[in-house]
N, C-alpha and C positions, 0 to 999 in steps of 0.2 A: 858671232853666234854660231854654235854648232849646227852643221847642216841637218843633223837628225832632228834638231829642235827648231829649225828655221821655219818661220811663220810666213804665210803667203798673204799679202795685202792686195786688195782690189781697190784702186783709186778710180772713182767715178767723177770725171771733171771734163767739162766741155771746152775749157781753155787749154789747148795743147801744150803751150809753153809752161804753164803752171803745173800741168800733169807731169811733164818731163822732168822739171826741176825737182818736184817732190819725190818722184820715182827714184831719181839719182841719189837724193839725200837718204831716203829710206834704205836703199840698197847698201849705202855705205854703213848703215847701222845693222846690216846683216839680214835684212828682210828680203824675201822674194816678192817682187812687185809686178803686178799686171795692171793695165789701164783700160778704161772703157770711156768713150767720149759721150755717151748718152745713157739715159736710164734704161732704154730698151736693150742696148748692148749689155749693160750690167746684168739685167735679169737673165739674159741668155747665157752669159758667162757663169752665173751662179748655177744654172741648170746643168751646164756641161762640165763644170769643174768642181769636183767635190773637195778639192784640196784648199780652197780659199778659207782662211781663218778669220779675216776681219775686213770690213768695208769702210773706206774713207769716202763719204758721200757728200758731194757738193749739193747744196740745197737748190740753187738756181742753175738749171741746166739748159738754158737757152729756150728755143721754141718748143721743144718736146716736153715729155713728162718731167715734172720736178722731182727732186730727190726725196721729198717726204712721201709722195705717192709711191715712188719706186720702192722705198723702204718697207711700206706696208705690204706691197705685193711679195717682196722677198721674205719678210718675216712670216707671211702666211704659208710659205712653203716649208720653212724650217727655222728654228731659233738661230739667231745670228747676231754677233756683236757689230753694231754700226755706230760710227762716229761721224757726225755731220761737220762739214767744212763750210765756213761762212766768212764774209768780210764784215758783217754787222753783228753787234751784240744787242739786237733789238729784243726787248722782253717778250713781245708778242710772238716773235719768231722762235725764241727759246722755248716758250710754252708749247708751241706746235711740235718741236723736236721731242719734247717729253711725251707728248701724246703718241708718238711713233715708236715708243719703247726703245729709244736709242740709249747708247751708253755715253751720252753727253755731246758736246760740240767743241770745236777748236777753231779759233780765228786763224785765217790763212797766214797772217803775218806773225804768228806766235813764235815761229822758229822751230827747227827740227827737234830740239831738245824737248820742248813742250809737247810736240806731236808724238815723239817717241814715248814719253812718260804717259801720255793719254792712252796710247795703244797698249802699253804694258798693263796699265790699270784696267782698261776695258777687257783685255784678254783674261786677266786674273779674276775680275768680277764674273765674266761669262763662265769661266771654268767652275767657279764656286757655285754659281746658279745652276749650272748643268748637273753638278754632283748632287745638289739639293733636290733638283727635279728627278734625277735618277733614283735617289734614295726614297723620295716620295712615291715614285712609280713602283720601286721595288717593294715598299711597304704595302702599297695598294695591291700589288700582285700577290704578295704573301697572304694578305687578308682574304683576297679573292680566292686564292688556292685553298686556304684553310676552310673557307666557307664551302667551296666546291667539294673539298675532301670530306667534310662533315655530311654534306648533302648526299654525296656518293655512298659514304659508309651507311647512312640512314637508308638509302635505297637498297643497298645490298642486304642490310639486316631485315628489311621488310619484304624482300623477294621470297616467295614460297618455295625456296630451294636452298641447297647447301652450296655455297660459292666459296672458292679458295684460289689463291695464287701460290705456286711453289717454284723454287729456283731449281737449277740444274742438279743440285745436290739433294733434292727431295725434301727440302726444308719449307715449311709453311711461311710465306711472307705476309700474307693477309688472309683472314677468314671472316666470314660473317657469323652472326650469333648462332645460326642453326648448326654450323659445323662445330662450334665450341660446345653447344648444348649436347650434340651427339657424343662427344667425348667427356661430357660432364666436367668441362674446364672453362676458365675465363679465356676470352679471346687473347688477351695479352700473354697468358701463360702458354697458350697453344702456338702462337706465332713464334717462329724460330725453332720449333721442334720438327723432327723428322718422323716419317712413318716408322722408322726403326726404333724410335722411342716409344711407340704406341702399340706395335704389333710384333709377334715373333718374326724372325728373319724370313722364313719361307713365305709367310703371308705378306710381309712388306715388300719382298722381292717381286711378287706378282703385281702389286699396285704400281711399283716403281717402273716395271718394265713397260707398262702402258705409257707412263710419262716419257720414258726414253724414246719410245717409238715416235711420239709426237715431236719431241725436241730434235731428234736426229733426222726425221723426214720432213718436218715442217708442215705435215698434213694432219688435220684434225682427226680424232677418233670420236665418232658420234654414237650415242645410244648404246653404251655398254651396259648390259644388264648383269649385275653382280651382287653378291652378298657383301654387306658392310657390317662388321661387328662393332656395335656401339655400346655405350654404357647401359643402354636399355635392352640390350640383346641384339641378336642378328636381325638385320633389316635388309629388304631388297631395295636397291636403288638403280636408277637409270642415269648413267654418267656420260657426259660429253666433255672431251678435253681438246683444247685448241692451243696453238703456240702462243707463248707470252713474249712479245717482241719489244725490245728496248728502244731508246731514242735513236740509237745508231743503226737500227734496222736488224740487229742481231737477235736471235732467239735466246732468251735468258731464263726460260722456264715454261711452265704450263699454267693455263687458266682452266679450272674445272667447275662444272655446274652439275650437281646431282639432285635428282628429285626422288623422294621416297615413294616407291611403287609397291610397298608391302601389301597394302590392302588390295590393290589390283591383282597382284600375284596370287594372294589367297583366294580372291574371287575367281580368278582364272582356274586355279587348282580345284576349287569347289565346282566350278562349271564343268571342268574336264571330267571330274568324278561323276557329276550328275549326267553328263553326256554319255559316259560309258554305261552308267546304270540304266539310262533310258534305252540306249542301243541294245543292251543285253537283257532288257526286261522281258519276262515271259508274257507280259501284257502288251497289247498293241496300242500304240500311242499316236495321236494325231494332234497337231497344232495348226490352228487356222487363224486367218485375219478376222477383222471385225465383220466383214461381209460373208464369212464362212468359207472363203477360199483356202484350200489346203496349202500350208507353207512347209510342213515337215511331217514325215511319217517314219516310224522306226522299223527295223528289219522284221519284227514280228508281224507288223501290219501286212507287209508283203507276203510273208509266209502264210498267214491266215487267209487273206482275201484273194491272193493271186495277182494283185496290181503291183507293178514295180514302183519304186520311188519316183522315177521319171513320169510314169503314167498318172500317178496320184497327185503330184504337186501341180497346183494351178486348177485342179478340179474342186468340186464341192462334195462333201461327204454323202450327198444324195446318190452318188454313183453306187452306193451299197444298198439303196432302198429297194425293198422287195415288194412293197405293197401290202405286206402282212401286218405291219405296225400301224395302228390307228393314227390318223392325222392329228388328233387332239394331243397325242404324246409329243409330237414335234412342236406344236404351238406352245404347250406348257414348258417344254424344254427351252425354247428360244426366249420366252418371257422371263424365265427364271434366271438364265445366265446373263441376259442383257441388263437385268436389274442388279447384277453384281453378286448373285447367289450361286450356290452349288446345286446341280441337278443330278439325281441318281435314278436310274431306271434300266429297262431292258429293251433291246431291239431284236426283231426277227429280220435279219438282213440277208443279202444275197451276195455270193462271191462272184468273181469275174467269170467263172465257168458256169454260173447259174445255180450252183448249189446253195440251198438255204442253210442258215446257221443262226444260233441264238448267241447274244452277247450281253453281258451286264456292263453298264457304263457309268462312269463318274465324270461329269463335264463341268469344268470350272472356268471362270474368267481369270486372266492374268492381268494384275493391276500394278501400275507403276508407282513410283514414290509420291506422285502427285494425286494418286487416287483415281487415275483414269484407266479404263479398260483398254488394253493394247492388243490382246489376243485371247483366244479360247483354247483350252487344252482338254482333250478327251483321253481318259485312261480306260481301256476296255478289255474285258476278259471273255474268252470263248467259253460259254456255259452250255454248249449243245448237248454234251454227254450228260451233264447234270440235269438239264431240262428233260431230256429223254428219259433219264432214270426216274425223275420226279413224276413224269406222266405215267411211266410203267407202274410205279408204286401206287399212284392214285387208282390206276386201273385194278391192280391186285387188291387194294383195300376195298374197292367197290365190290369186287368179286367175293372177297372174304365176308363183307357185310351181308351180302346177299345169301352166302352160304350159312352164316350164323343165324340169319333170320329164319332160314328154312329149318336148320337144326333146332333152334329154339321152338319154332312152331311144332315140330314133331315131338320134341321132348315134352313140351307143355301138354300137347294132345295126349301123349302116352300117360303122363301123370294124371291128367283128368280122367282118362279111361280107367286107370287103376282105382282112383277115388270112386268113380261111378260103379265099377264092378263090386267094390267093397260095400257100397251103399245098397246096391241091388241085392247082394247076397244077404246083407243084414235084414233087409225088408222081408226076405223070403223065409227067415228063420224065426222060431218061436222061443228058443232058449235065450233068456235075457242076458245071461253072462256072455254068450257067444256074440250076440248082437252088439253088446257093449264093446267087446274086444274088437270087432270089425270096425265099428265107428271110431274107436280110438286109433286104430291103424290108419283109417282114412284121414283122421286129423293130423297124424304125424306126416303122412304124405303131403297133406295140404301145406304144412309149415315148410317142408322142403321145396315145394313148388313155388311158394311165395319168395323164399330165399333165392331160388334160381332165377325167378323173374326179375327180382331186384338186381341181381348180379348182371344180368343181361343189359339192363338199362343203365347200369353204373359205368363210369369212365374207366374205373379200375377193376381188375378181376382178382386182386389180392385182398382188398379190404373194402368196407362199405360203411356208411353211416348207420349206427345202431338205432337211432331214434326213428329213422325212416322205415327200416325193416320191421322193428318190433311194433310200431304203432299200427301198421297195416296188419301184421300177423295177429295182434290182439283183437282187432275188430273182426277179422275173418273167423277166429275161434269162437268168440262170444256169439256172433250172429247165428251160428249153427244150432244154438240151443233154444228150445221153445220159450224158456223163461227169460231170454235176453232182454225183453222189453221192460222187465221189472228190475233189471240190474244196471246200476250206474258204474261206469268205468272211469277212474281218474288216472291219468297218465302224466308222469313227471320224469321224463327221460332226458338226461343231458345229451347235447349233441357231441358225439365223439365216434371215431371209426374203430372197427374191430376186424381182426384178421378173419378171413372166411373160414379157416379151419376151426376157429372157435365159435363162429357165428352159427354154423349148422347145428352142432350139439346144443348150443344155447337156445336156438329156436325150438328144438324138440323138448328141452327142459321146460320152457315157458308154456308150450302146448300142453304138456302133461299136468303142470300145476294148475293152469286155468281150467282145463277140462275137469280135473278133480273138484275144483271149487264149484264150477257150474253144476256138476252132478250132485254134490252132497251138501254144500255149505248152506244153501237157501231152501232146503226142503221144509215145507210148512211155514215159510216166511214169505210175506207178500212182496217185499222189496229188499234189495241188498246193494252193497257198495264194494267194489273191488278197486284197489289202488296198486299201480305198478310204478316203481321209481327206480332210477339208475343214476348213480353218481360215480365220478372218477376222482380219486385222491392218491397222489404219490404213486402213480403207475399201477394202481389196483382199482378194480371195479366192484361196486356193491349193488346188487339187485335186491329189491324188497318187493314181494308180492303178498298183499294182505287182503283179508275180507272181514266183514263184520257179521259173518254167518254163525251157524251153530257151533263151529269149532270142531277140531279133530280130537278124538280121544288121546289122552296123553300117553297111552300105551303104544300108540303107533309111532314107529321110528323108521328112518331110511335104512338102518342097518338090519332090523329084525323083521321088516315087512315081507310078507309073502306075495304081495301084489306085484304084477309085472311092471306097472307104471312107476311105483316107488323104486323098484330095483333098477329100472332103466334110468331114472333121474340120478341115482347114486353112481351108476356106471359112467354116465356122461359127465357128471361133475368131476369125477376122478380124471376123466379123459382130458378135460380142459385145465387140470391142475388146480381145482378150486375146492371149496368147502361149502356145505349147505346145512342149515339147521332150522328147527321149527320152534316158534315161540307161541305159547297159548295165552288166552285171555282176551275177551271181547273179540272173538273170532280167532283166526289163525294168521300167523306171519311166517313166511318162508324167506330166509335170508341167504342169498347166494353170493359168495365172494371169490374172486380169482384175479390173478395178475394179467395185465394186458399183454 
């Protein structure tokens, strides 16, 4: 037997002569043989010698452990081919050897040829069983590996990150679904590709350099924030790369894990812009905690109040309290913002140097995504100049109002004085025509005084309601005549406004017409009716003044009349750009029309 293929046999036999003889015979057949005189020694030899290929085990080993029990202990350690040696072919004994998972039994007197054949057969069966066991184990391991691989791939695909393995040549070995999705590719299509297949060289060089740094140094690169151009556009990612170590302990590539931080970067950029805007804002801004403790102030706060950032933070905004703002405002403010609403109002506050100032404030709660109030923010504007200007304007308006009252009082007194002088003069004269002229003049002044009085009471000095002015004027004219108690006046004047420049001549025209009616229309008549109407249509006004009196002679006309009143009416009608005509029958109708 070739020494490279020489098998080592352990003979376990308590009879020394039998063991020696069997050892010699087997050695002649090319076996390497060792002997053990007891089960205990055999167990020890198996533990110390890993080169033993087969055991020839005597069943009955004297006073110690028998061969069957020894076989069970040995087989418990590792699989082993064991052939039992016995002098008896007892069926019960044979059954016991089968229970010990032996490779059969041989009678001691069978001869060396039988024993050699049994050994060869046992070794062949053991080898065959060993390969079957190895194949079964290999299949189990493959199935286990496949299951673990699928589980691991599922874990990678469900990680909220982009995970990839790359070799030293920058080729993707394995990627999860998020990496494949970023390139709008299937995983199987992306695996095996290089970054140079996906990016321009300059861009791929940059990414590959990070890989080489990790591969060459064996040191991980963590938290690399970089742009990653994907199928959906450029995204911000945070990438960590660690060495990919093979079974032999050599670095064979890199493992990368990237998380998409685009939203965070956008939020940071927005926050940065907001921070710059707040810091550079011309308004002074305060952010407090829920208890009102100041957590932030912008530079304008310090500029306005004189308190530095360090002095303000940790304080309460009441450091600005002057005592000039009523307590009810603070109570209303606090109730409003703690209820989640926005408060707007003004404070009369005090600077660090004791100087008082006014500020308009908008104070709002800051609410998180769960709807909880986390802070309060106050945006305030110094309105001291505006407030002082408003106070000055109010003072000037009050002074102006007082002055207007005085001027109005004096003008009204002067007009009343003129009317009184005209009336006194008329009473002292006997000439009827002169008296009539003086009374007419007093009436005209009266209409002007009423217009002035209305203008003073009006909110506007450019125009005024026609119905208010004319209604009062008509009553004032009529009541001055003795026969007014017998005359009924019907007024139907639509509400509209008229420019003062037209209102004054209109008042004198109405005065002249009504005075003429009261003087002449109802002579010899016990009662009469005067109607005054005014309507607006398409930007034009139509006044109609009518009576049911005796009527005017048809020969009298505004153009050929020699009377001052008729001439004055004609002149003033032209002044306002209008026309006037007379209609006769059942009294007299005067129709005055002009554009607004």
